[in-house]
Structures are given as structure tokens and as C-alpha cells.
C-alpha positions in Angstrom: 227.5 38.6 72.6 225.4 36.0 71.2 223.2 36.1 74.3 222.9 39.9 73.9 221.9 39.5 70.3 219.4 36.8 71.2 217.9 39.1 73.9 217.7 42.0 71.4 216.0 39.8 68.9 213.5 38.6 71.4 212.8 42.2 72.5 212.4 43.3 68.9 210.0 40.4 68.3 208.0 41.2 71.4 207.8 44.9 70.3 206.7 43.9 66.9 204.1 41.5 68.3 202.8 44.3 70.6 202.6 46.7 67.8 200.8 44.1 65.7 198.4 43.5 68.5 197.8 47.2 69.1 197.1 47.7 65.4 194.8 44.6 65.4 192.9 45.9 68.4 192.6 49.3 66.8 191.2 47.7 63.6 188.8 45.6 65.7 187.6 48.7 67.6 187.2 50.6 64.3 185.2 47.6 62.9 183.0 47.5 66.0 182.4 51.3 65.8 181.4 51.0 62.1 179.1 48.1 62.9 177.3 50.2 65.5 177.0 53.1 63.2 175.6 50.9 60.5 173.0 49.4 62.9 172.0 52.9 63.9 171.5 54.0 60.3 169.6 50.8 59.5 167.3 51.4 62.5 166.8 55.1 61.4 166.0 54.0 57.9 163.5 51.3 59.1 161.7 53.9 61.3 161.5 56.4 58.4 160.1 53.6 56.1 157.5 52.7 58.7 156.6 56.4 59.2 156.2 56.8 55.4 153.9 53.8 55.2 151.8 55.2 58.0 151.6 58.5 56.2 150.5 56.8 53.0 147.8 54.9 55.0 146.6 58.0 56.7 146.5 60.1 53.6 144.7 57.3 51.8 142.0 57.4 54.4 141.8 61.2 54.6 141.6 61.8 50.9 138.1 60.3 50.3 136.8 62.2 53.3 138.3 65.5 52.1 137.0 64.9 48.6 133.5 64.2 49.8 133.6 67.3 52.1 134.8 69.4 49.1 132.0 68.0 46.9 129.5 68.8 49.6 130.8 72.3 50.2 130.8 72.9 46.4 127.2 71.7 46.2 126.1 73.9 49.0 127.8 76.9 47.5 126.2 76.3 44.1 122.8 75.9 45.8 123.3 79.1 47.8 124.4 81.0 44.7 121.3 79.7 42.8 119.0 80.7 45.7 120.6 84.1 46.0 120.2 84.7 42.3 116.6 83.7 42.5 116.0 85.9 45.5 117.6 88.8 43.6 115.3 88.2 40.7 112.3 88.1 43.1 113.4 91.4 44.7 113.8 93.0 41.3 110.4 91.8 40.0 108.4 92.5 43.1 110.2 95.6 44.3 110.8 93.9 47.6 112.5 96.0 50.3 113.9 94.4 53.5 113.1 96.4 56.6 116.0 94.9 58.7 119.0 97.1 59.3 121.4 94.1 59.4 120.2 92.5 56.2 123.1 90.8 54.5 121.5 91.1 51.0 121.7 94.9 51.0 118.0 95.4 50.4 
């Protein structure tokens, strides 16, 4: 009987060791999986940060160009408006009539 008890105890210990090892391997696997997920998220975050920095640089370069183009367009529009008003005054004063059918000034 003592031998049977010893055998049973040994079997119980082995089973406990195996369950502990399986739990340990499960925990290790979980830790590895979480590490991989963390690395993926860090990589994604670094890429987004780099993309944002590039966007800031691009927009910093594009803004002065757009501003100067806008200023130029505004100046041309003001000049055209001034010239058109002067042309209208000239037409009114002189009684000028355009003979072209496709005149955009509606003469």
C-alpha cells in the first residue's frame, strides 16, 4: 500500500507539474502575442507621426506659394475691374459702340 500511495503521489505531482508547465507556456504565449501587438502599434504610430511631419513640411512649403498666387490673382482682378470701369466710362462719354457680335462687354 505504501508503494501505491507513493505512486499516486508521484503521479499527482507530475500532473501538477504538467498543468503548471502548460499554464506557464500559455502565459508565455500570451506575453509574446501582446509584445507583437505592441510592436505593431508602435510601428503604426511611428509611421503616422512621420506622415504628419511630412504633411507639415509640405503644407509649410505650399502655403507661401498659394498665398502669393492668391495675392497675384487678387491684384489682376482688381486691375481688370478698374480697367473695365474705365472702359465703361469711356464708352459712356464717347458713345462708343462695338461692332463685334461676340463682344463680351455687351456694347
